[in-house]
DSSP file (Angstrom, degrees, kcal/mol; ACC not computed):
  #  RESIDUE AA STRUCTURE BP1 BP2  ACC     N-H-->O    O-->H-N    N-H-->O    O-->H-N    TCO  KAPPA ALPHA  PHI   PSI    X-CA   Y-CA   Z-CA
    1    1 A M              0   0    0      0, 0.0     2,-0.2     0, 0.0     3,-0.0   0.000 360.0 360.0 360.0 136.8   -8.3  -11.6   15.8
    2    2 A T        -     0   0    0      1,-0.1     2,-0.2    58,-0.0     0, 0.0  -0.494 360.0-109.0 -72.5 138.0   -6.1  -12.9   13.0
    3    3 A E        +     0   0    0     -2,-0.2     2,-0.3    57,-0.0    -1,-0.1  -0.467  44.4 178.2 -68.2 135.3   -2.7  -11.4   12.7
    4    4 A T        -     0   0    0     56,-0.2     2,-0.3    -2,-0.2    54,-0.0  -0.926  18.2-151.1-133.8 160.7   -2.3   -9.1    9.6
    5    5 A V  E     -A   59   0A   0     54,-3.1    54,-2.5    -2,-0.3     2,-0.4  -0.922  12.9-137.8-124.9 155.7    0.4   -7.0    8.1
    6    6 A M  E     -AB  58  86A   0     80,-0.7    80,-2.1    -2,-0.3     2,-0.4  -0.910  16.8-170.8-113.6 145.4    0.0   -3.9    6.0
    7    7 A L  E     -AB  57  85A   0     50,-2.2    50,-3.0    -2,-0.4     2,-0.5  -0.995  11.2-154.9-137.8 127.5    2.1   -3.2    2.9
    8    8 A T  E     -AB  56  84A   0     76,-3.0    76,-2.5    -2,-0.4     2,-0.5  -0.910  15.8-164.0-102.2 129.1    2.3    0.0    0.9
    9    9 A V  E     -AB  55  83A   0     46,-3.4    46,-2.6    -2,-0.5     2,-0.6  -0.955  10.3-151.9-118.0 124.5    3.4   -0.6   -2.7
   10   10 A F  E     -AB  54  82A   0     72,-2.9    72,-1.6    -2,-0.5     2,-0.8  -0.864   8.6-165.8 -92.3 121.6    4.6    2.2   -5.0
   11   11 A L  E     -AB  53  81A   0     42,-3.5    42,-2.5    -2,-0.6     2,-0.5  -0.886  10.2-162.5-107.4  98.3    3.9    1.3   -8.6
   12   12 A K  E     -AB  52  80A   0     68,-2.9    68,-2.2    -2,-0.8    40,-0.3  -0.723  19.5-119.5 -90.0 124.6    6.0    3.8  -10.6
   13   13 A H  E     - B   0  79A   0     38,-1.7     2,-1.0    -2,-0.5    66,-0.2  -0.266  16.2-121.8 -61.3 141.5    4.9    4.1  -14.2
   14   14 A D    >   -     0   0    0     64,-2.2     3,-1.8     1,-0.1    -1,-0.1  -0.784  26.4-161.1 -78.9 104.0    7.4    3.3  -17.0
   15   15 A Q  T 3  S+     0   0    0     -2,-1.0    -1,-0.1     1,-0.3    -2,-0.1   0.471  80.7  75.2 -76.4   0.4    7.4    6.7  -18.6
   16   16 A S  T 3  S+     0   0    0      2,-0.1     2,-0.4     0, 0.0    -1,-0.3   0.560  93.7  65.0 -82.0  -6.9    8.8    5.3  -21.9
   17   17 A Q  S <  S-     0   0    0     -3,-1.8     2,-0.1    61,-0.1    61,-0.0  -0.882  80.9-132.3-114.4 146.4    5.3    3.9  -22.5
   18   18 A N     >  -     0   0    0     -2,-0.4     4,-2.4     1,-0.1     3,-0.2  -0.387  36.2 -94.9 -87.8 174.6    2.1    5.8  -23.1
   19   19 A L  H  > S+     0   0    0      1,-0.2     4,-3.0     2,-0.2     5,-0.2   0.872 123.6  53.4 -59.0 -40.9   -1.2    5.0  -21.3
   20   20 A E  H  > S+     0   0    0      1,-0.2     4,-2.2     2,-0.2    -1,-0.2   0.902 110.4  47.6 -63.0 -40.5   -2.5    2.8  -24.1
   21   21 A Q  H  > S+     0   0    0      2,-0.2     4,-2.3    -3,-0.2    -2,-0.2   0.914 113.2  48.4 -65.6 -42.7    0.7    0.6  -24.0
   22   22 A I  H  X S+     0   0    0     -4,-2.4     4,-2.6     1,-0.2    -2,-0.2   0.946 112.9  47.2 -62.2 -48.3    0.5    0.4  -20.2
   23   23 A Q  H  X S+     0   0    0     -4,-3.0     4,-2.3     1,-0.2    -1,-0.2   0.885 110.7  52.5 -62.4 -38.8   -3.2   -0.6  -20.3
   24   24 A A  H  X S+     0   0    0     -4,-2.2     4,-2.4    -5,-0.2    -1,-0.2   0.926 111.2  46.7 -62.8 -44.6   -2.6   -3.2  -23.0
   25   25 A H  H  X S+     0   0    0     -4,-2.3     4,-1.9     2,-0.2    -2,-0.2   0.928 111.9  50.0 -63.9 -44.7    0.2   -4.8  -21.0
   26   26 A L  H  <>S+     0   0    0     -4,-2.6     5,-2.7     1,-0.2     6,-0.3   0.892 111.0  50.5 -61.6 -38.3   -1.9   -4.8  -17.8
   27   27 A G  H ><5S+     0   0    0     -4,-2.3     3,-1.4     1,-0.2    -1,-0.2   0.922 108.6  51.1 -64.3 -44.1   -4.7   -6.4  -19.8
   28   28 A E  H 3<5S+     0   0    0     -4,-2.4    -1,-0.2     1,-0.3    -2,-0.2   0.842 111.9  47.7 -61.0 -33.7   -2.5   -9.1  -21.2
   29   29 A Q  T 3<5S-     0   0    0     -4,-1.9    -1,-0.3    45,-0.2    -2,-0.2   0.386 110.4-122.9 -88.9   3.5   -1.2   -9.9  -17.7
   30   30 A E  T X>5 +     0   0    0     -3,-1.4     4,-2.0    -4,-0.2     3,-0.6   0.879  53.5 160.1  55.4  40.2   -4.8  -10.0  -16.3
   31   31 A W  H 3>< +     0   0    0     -5,-2.7     4,-1.8     1,-0.2    -4,-0.1   0.894  63.5  56.2 -56.9 -46.0   -3.7   -7.4  -13.8
   32   32 A W  H 34 S+     0   0    0     -6,-0.3    -1,-0.2     1,-0.2    -5,-0.1   0.742 120.2  28.9 -69.0 -23.2   -7.2   -6.2  -13.0
   33   33 A T  H <4 S+     0   0    0     -3,-0.6    -1,-0.2     1,-0.0    -2,-0.2   0.591 121.9  50.4-107.7 -14.9   -8.4   -9.7  -11.9
   34   34 A G  H  < S+     0   0    0     -4,-2.0    -3,-0.2     1,-0.1    -2,-0.2   0.591  88.4 100.2-102.1 -11.7   -5.1  -11.1  -10.7
   35   35 A F  S  < S+     0   0    0     -4,-1.8    -1,-0.1    -5,-0.2    32,-0.0  -0.993  78.7  24.3-131.4 133.4   -3.9   -8.5   -8.3
   36   36 A P  S    S-     0   0    0      0, 0.0    -1,-0.1     0, 0.0     3,-0.1   0.628  96.8-123.7 -77.1 163.0   -4.1   -8.4   -5.4
   37   37 A P    >   -     0   0    0      0, 0.0     3,-1.6     0, 0.0    -2,-0.1  -0.219  42.1 -73.0 -67.6 162.8   -4.4  -12.2   -4.9
   38   38 A E  T 3  S+     0   0    0      1,-0.2     3,-0.1    -4,-0.1    -4,-0.0  -0.244 120.1  32.9 -56.1 139.6   -7.3  -13.7   -3.0
   39   39 A G  T 3  S+     0   0    0      1,-0.3     2,-0.5    -3,-0.1    -1,-0.2   0.349  92.8 110.0  93.8  -4.5   -7.2  -13.1    0.8
   40   40 A V    <   -     0   0    0     -3,-1.6     2,-0.4    19,-0.1    -1,-0.3  -0.907  58.0-146.7-108.0 128.9   -5.5   -9.7    0.4
   41   41 A E  E     -C   58   0A   0     17,-3.0    17,-2.5    -2,-0.5     2,-0.7  -0.786   8.2-136.3 -97.7 133.8   -7.6   -6.6    1.2
   42   42 A I  E     +C   57   0A   0     -2,-0.4    15,-0.2    15,-0.2     3,-0.1  -0.802  23.3 176.1 -85.4 118.0   -7.1   -3.3   -0.6
   43   43 A L  E     -     0   0A   0     13,-3.0     2,-0.3    -2,-0.7    14,-0.2   0.819  69.2  -8.9 -89.0 -37.2   -7.1   -0.5    2.0
   44   44 A S  E     -C   56   0A   0     12,-1.5    12,-2.5     2,-0.0    -1,-0.4  -0.984  51.5-170.1-157.1 153.8   -6.4    2.3   -0.5
   45   45 A W  E     +C   55   0A   0     -2,-0.3     2,-0.4    10,-0.2    10,-0.2  -0.851  21.2 175.7-148.5 107.2   -5.3    2.7   -4.1
   46   46 A N  E     -C   54   0A   0      8,-2.7     8,-2.8    -2,-0.3     2,-0.5  -0.899  28.3-136.6-121.1 142.9   -4.3    6.2   -5.3
   47   47 A V  E     -C   53   0A   0     -2,-0.4     2,-0.6     6,-0.2     6,-0.3  -0.848  20.0-164.3 -90.5 130.3   -3.0    7.7   -8.5
   48   48 A V  E >>  -C   52   0A   0      4,-3.1     3,-2.4    -2,-0.5     4,-2.3  -0.950  23.0-124.0-119.4 109.8   -0.2   10.1   -7.7
   49   49 A M  T 34 S+     0   0    0     -2,-0.6     4,-0.0     1,-0.3    -2,-0.0  -0.242  94.7  16.4 -57.9 134.2    0.5   12.3  -10.7
   50   50 A G  T 34 S+     0   0    0      1,-0.1    -1,-0.3     2,-0.0   -38,-0.0   0.281 129.5  51.7  86.9 -10.4    4.1   12.1  -11.8
   51   51 A I  T <4 S-     0   0    0     -3,-2.4   -38,-1.7     1,-0.2     2,-0.3   0.700  95.6-126.8-117.7 -59.1    4.8    8.9   -9.8
   52   52 A G  E  <  -AC  12  48A   0     -4,-2.3    -4,-3.1   -40,-0.3     2,-0.4  -0.934  55.0 -18.6 144.9-120.3    2.1    6.3  -10.7
   53   53 A Q  E     -AC  11  47A   0    -42,-2.5   -42,-3.5    -2,-0.3     2,-0.5  -0.949  42.5-156.1-128.9 147.1    0.0    4.5   -8.2
   54   54 A I  E     -AC  10  46A   0     -8,-2.8    -8,-2.7    -2,-0.4     2,-0.4  -0.985  16.5-173.3-123.8 120.2    0.3    3.9   -4.4
   55   55 A V  E     -AC   9  45A   0    -46,-2.6   -46,-3.4    -2,-0.5     2,-0.5  -0.937  10.5-160.9-117.1 131.7   -1.5    0.8   -3.1
   56   56 A T  E     -AC   8  44A   0    -12,-2.5   -13,-3.0    -2,-0.4   -12,-1.5  -0.970  17.3-174.7-113.8 126.8   -1.9   -0.1    0.6
   57   57 A L  E     -AC   7  42A   0    -50,-3.0   -50,-2.2    -2,-0.5     2,-0.4  -0.827  17.1-154.4-119.0 153.0   -2.8   -3.7    1.3
   58   58 A R  E     +AC   6  41A   0    -17,-2.5   -17,-3.0    -2,-0.3   -52,-0.2  -0.996  31.3 145.6-126.3 137.0   -3.7   -5.7    4.4
   59   59 A M  E     -A    5   0A   0    -54,-2.5   -54,-3.1    -2,-0.4   -19,-0.1  -0.988  54.4 -84.1-159.5 160.6   -3.1   -9.4    4.6
   60   60 A P    >   -     0   0    0      0, 0.0     3,-2.3     0, 0.0     4,-0.3  -0.533  50.9-114.9 -64.8 143.4   -2.1  -12.4    6.7
   61   61 A P  G >  S+     0   0    0      0, 0.0     3,-1.6     0, 0.0   -57,-0.1   0.806 112.3  65.9 -54.8 -31.5    1.7  -12.4    6.8
   62   62 A E  G 3  S+     0   0    0      1,-0.3     4,-0.3     2,-0.1     0, 0.0   0.659  93.9  60.6 -69.3 -12.7    1.8  -15.8    5.0
   63   63 A L  G <> S+     0   0    0     -3,-2.3     4,-2.2     1,-0.2    -1,-0.3   0.542  77.1  92.2 -88.4  -7.1    0.4  -14.1    1.8
   64   64 A L  H <> S+     0   0    0     -3,-1.6     4,-2.2    -4,-0.3    -1,-0.2   0.907  84.8  50.1 -55.4 -46.0    3.3  -11.7    1.5
   65   65 A P  H  > S+     0   0    0      0, 0.0     4,-2.4     0, 0.0    -1,-0.2   0.886 109.5  52.2 -61.2 -35.3    5.2  -14.0   -0.9
   66   66 A K  H  > S+     0   0    0     -4,-0.3     4,-2.5    -3,-0.3    -2,-0.2   0.894 107.5  51.5 -66.3 -40.0    2.1  -14.5   -3.0
   67   67 A V  H  X S+     0   0    0     -4,-2.2     4,-2.1     2,-0.2    -1,-0.2   0.926 110.4  50.0 -60.5 -44.2    1.7  -10.7   -3.3
   68   68 A N  H  X S+     0   0    0     -4,-2.2     4,-2.4     1,-0.2    -2,-0.2   0.929 111.1  47.8 -60.5 -47.0    5.4  -10.4   -4.4
   69   69 A V  H  X S+     0   0    0     -4,-2.4     4,-2.7     1,-0.2    -1,-0.2   0.906 110.7  51.4 -62.6 -42.2    5.0  -13.2   -7.1
   70   70 A E  H  X S+     0   0    0     -4,-2.5     4,-2.6     2,-0.2     5,-0.4   0.875 109.6  50.0 -66.0 -35.6    1.8  -11.6   -8.4
   71   71 A L  H  X>S+     0   0    0     -4,-2.1     4,-2.2     2,-0.2     5,-1.3   0.927 112.6  47.0 -65.7 -43.4    3.5   -8.2   -8.8
   72   72 A E  H  <5S+     0   0    0     -4,-2.4     4,-0.2     1,-0.2    -2,-0.2   0.907 117.4  43.9 -62.1 -40.6    6.4   -9.9  -10.6
   73   73 A R  H  <5S+     0   0    0     -4,-2.7    -2,-0.2    -5,-0.2    -1,-0.2   0.877 129.8  19.9 -71.5 -39.9    4.0  -11.8  -12.8
   74   74 A R  H  <5S+     0   0    0     -4,-2.6    -3,-0.2    -5,-0.2   -45,-0.2   0.759 124.9  39.7-109.7 -29.2    1.6   -9.0  -13.6
   75   75 A A  T >X5S+     0   0    0     -4,-2.2     3,-2.0    -5,-0.4     4,-1.8   0.767  82.6 101.4 -99.7 -28.4    3.1   -5.5  -13.0
   76   76 A W  B 34<S+d   79   0A   0     -5,-1.3     4,-0.1    -4,-0.2    -4,-0.0  -0.329  77.7  41.0 -62.9 139.2    6.7   -5.8  -14.2
   77   77 A G  T 34 S+     0   0    0      2,-0.6    -1,-0.2   -51,-0.0     3,-0.1   0.038 123.9  37.9 109.1 -24.0    7.1   -4.3  -17.6
   78   78 A V  T <4 S+     0   0    0     -3,-2.0   -64,-2.2     1,-0.3     2,-0.4   0.526 118.2  39.5-127.1 -20.1    4.9   -1.2  -16.9
   79   79 A F  E  <  -Bd  13  76A   0     -4,-1.8    -2,-0.6   -66,-0.2     2,-0.4  -0.974  59.6-148.5-129.0 143.9    5.8   -0.4  -13.3
   80   80 A S  E     -B   12   0A   0    -68,-2.2   -68,-2.9    -2,-0.4     2,-0.4  -0.853  34.5-140.6 -96.5 151.5    8.9   -0.4  -11.2
   81   81 A T  E     -B   11   0A   0     -2,-0.4     2,-0.3   -70,-0.2   -70,-0.2  -0.872  24.8-177.5-123.1 147.1    8.0   -1.3   -7.6
   82   82 A E  E     -B   10   0A   0    -72,-1.6   -72,-2.9    -2,-0.4     2,-0.4  -0.988  16.0-152.3-135.2 144.0    8.9   -0.2   -4.1
   83   83 A F  E     -B    9   0A   0     -2,-0.3   -74,-0.2   -74,-0.2   -76,-0.0  -0.938  11.7-177.8-123.9 139.9    7.6   -1.8   -0.9
   84   84 A F  E     -B    8   0A   0    -76,-2.5   -76,-3.0    -2,-0.4     2,-0.1  -0.959  27.4-128.4-138.2 117.4    7.1   -0.3    2.5
   85   85 A P  E     -B    7   0A   0      0, 0.0     2,-0.3     0, 0.0   -78,-0.2  -0.424  39.1-164.4 -59.1 141.1    5.8   -2.1    5.6
   86   86 A T  E     -B    6   0A   0    -80,-2.1   -80,-0.7   -29,-0.1     2,-0.3  -0.918  18.4-174.6-133.0 150.1    3.0    0.0    7.0
   87   87 A Y        -     0   0    0     -2,-0.3     2,-0.7   -82,-0.1   -82,-0.0  -0.987  37.6 -99.7-144.1 159.1    1.0    0.4   10.2
   88   88 A D        -     0   0    0     -2,-0.3     4,-0.4     1,-0.2    -2,-0.0  -0.649  34.2-179.2 -79.1 111.6   -2.0    2.5   11.3
   89   89 A F     >  +     0   0    0     -2,-0.7     4,-3.2     1,-0.2     5,-0.2   0.593  59.9  90.4 -88.0 -12.4   -0.6    5.4   13.2
   90   90 A V  H  > S+     0   0    0      1,-0.2     4,-2.7     2,-0.2     5,-0.2   0.908  88.1  46.3 -56.3 -48.3   -3.9    7.0   14.1
   91   91 A P  H  > S+     0   0    0      0, 0.0     4,-2.1     0, 0.0    -1,-0.2   0.892 115.1  48.1 -62.5 -36.2   -4.4    5.1   17.4
   92   92 A V  H  > S+     0   0    0     -4,-0.4     4,-2.8     2,-0.2    -2,-0.2   0.930 112.1  48.6 -67.0 -45.4   -0.8    5.9   18.4
   93   93 A R  H  X S+     0   0    0     -4,-3.2     4,-2.7     1,-0.2     5,-0.2   0.913 110.5  51.6 -60.4 -43.2   -1.2    9.6   17.5
   94   94 A D  H  X S+     0   0    0     -4,-2.7     4,-2.3    -5,-0.2    -1,-0.2   0.916 111.9  46.7 -60.0 -43.6   -4.5    9.8   19.4
   95   95 A R  H  X S+     0   0    0     -4,-2.1     4,-2.7     2,-0.2    -2,-0.2   0.932 113.2  48.1 -64.7 -45.8   -2.8    8.3   22.5
   96   96 A L  H  X S+     0   0    0     -4,-2.8     4,-2.4     2,-0.2    -2,-0.2   0.889 112.1  49.9 -63.5 -39.3    0.2   10.6   22.3
   97   97 A T  H  X S+     0   0    0     -4,-2.7     4,-2.5    -5,-0.2    -1,-0.2   0.930 111.9  48.0 -63.0 -45.9   -2.0   13.6   21.9
   98   98 A R  H  X S+     0   0    0     -4,-2.3     4,-2.4    -5,-0.2    -2,-0.2   0.923 113.0  47.7 -61.5 -45.4   -4.1   12.6   24.9
   99   99 A E  H  X S+     0   0    0     -4,-2.7     4,-2.3     2,-0.2    -1,-0.2   0.893 111.6  50.6 -63.6 -39.9   -1.0   12.0   27.0
  100  100 A W  H  X S+     0   0    0     -4,-2.4     4,-2.4     2,-0.2    -1,-0.2   0.920 110.9  48.6 -64.5 -43.0    0.5   15.3   25.9
  101  101 A Q  H  X S+     0   0    0     -4,-2.5     4,-2.6     1,-0.2    -2,-0.2   0.902 110.4  51.4 -64.3 -40.0   -2.7   17.2   26.8
  102  102 A E  H  X S+     0   0    0     -4,-2.4     4,-2.3     2,-0.2    -1,-0.2   0.908 111.4  47.3 -63.2 -41.4   -2.9   15.4   30.2
  103  103 A R  H  X S+     0   0    0     -4,-2.3     4,-2.4     2,-0.2    -2,-0.2   0.908 112.0  50.5 -64.4 -42.0    0.7   16.5   31.0
  104  104 A K  H  X S+     0   0    0     -4,-2.4     4,-1.8     1,-0.2    -2,-0.2   0.918 112.6  46.1 -62.4 -44.9    0.0   20.0   29.9
  105  105 A E  H  X S+     0   0    0     -4,-2.6     4,-1.4     2,-0.2    -1,-0.2   0.890 111.8  51.4 -66.1 -39.5   -3.0   20.2   32.1
  106  106 A A  H  < S+     0   0    0     -4,-2.3     4,-0.4     1,-0.2    -2,-0.2   0.901 110.1  49.5 -63.9 -40.9   -1.2   18.7   35.1
  107  107 A A  H >< S+     0   0    0     -4,-2.4     3,-0.8     1,-0.2    -1,-0.2   0.863 109.4  52.0 -66.6 -35.1    1.6   21.3   34.7
  108  108 A A  H 3< S+     0   0    0     -4,-1.8    -1,-0.2     1,-0.2    -2,-0.2   0.784 108.1  52.5 -70.8 -27.3   -0.9   24.1   34.5
  109  109 A N  T 3<        0   0    0     -4,-1.4    -1,-0.2     1,-0.2    -2,-0.2   0.452 360.0 360.0 -88.9  -0.7   -2.5   22.9   37.8
  110  110 A E    <         0   0    0     -3,-0.8    -1,-0.2    -4,-0.4    -2,-0.1   0.481 360.0 360.0 -80.5 360.0    0.7   22.8   39.7
C-alpha cells in the first residue's frame, strides 16, 4: 500500500465579502477545477456555518507542497486557512474499546 497522509484544512470565510463576491473570486481563480490538485483525494468537504468550510484530504506526502501552493494561488483573498495533520482514529478507538471490555470482563471473572 502506498503511504498517504491526511490533512484537514479550515477555510475561514472573509466576512467582509458577501457570497457573490466570494464566488466571483473563486471562479476567477478556477477554484472549482484547480483544487485539490490531481492525485489528492477529498475525504470530506463540509460547510460549517459561522466558520466557512472544512476539507479533509488524503494524499501521498510528496503532494503536500502542491496542495499548499494551490491554496495560496486559488483560495487566498476569500479564505484564511488553517491546516491540521489528521489520522483515522476509528480503528484505534475500536481497539481501545475492545481492550477495555476484555479487561473489564477479566476483572469480573476474578
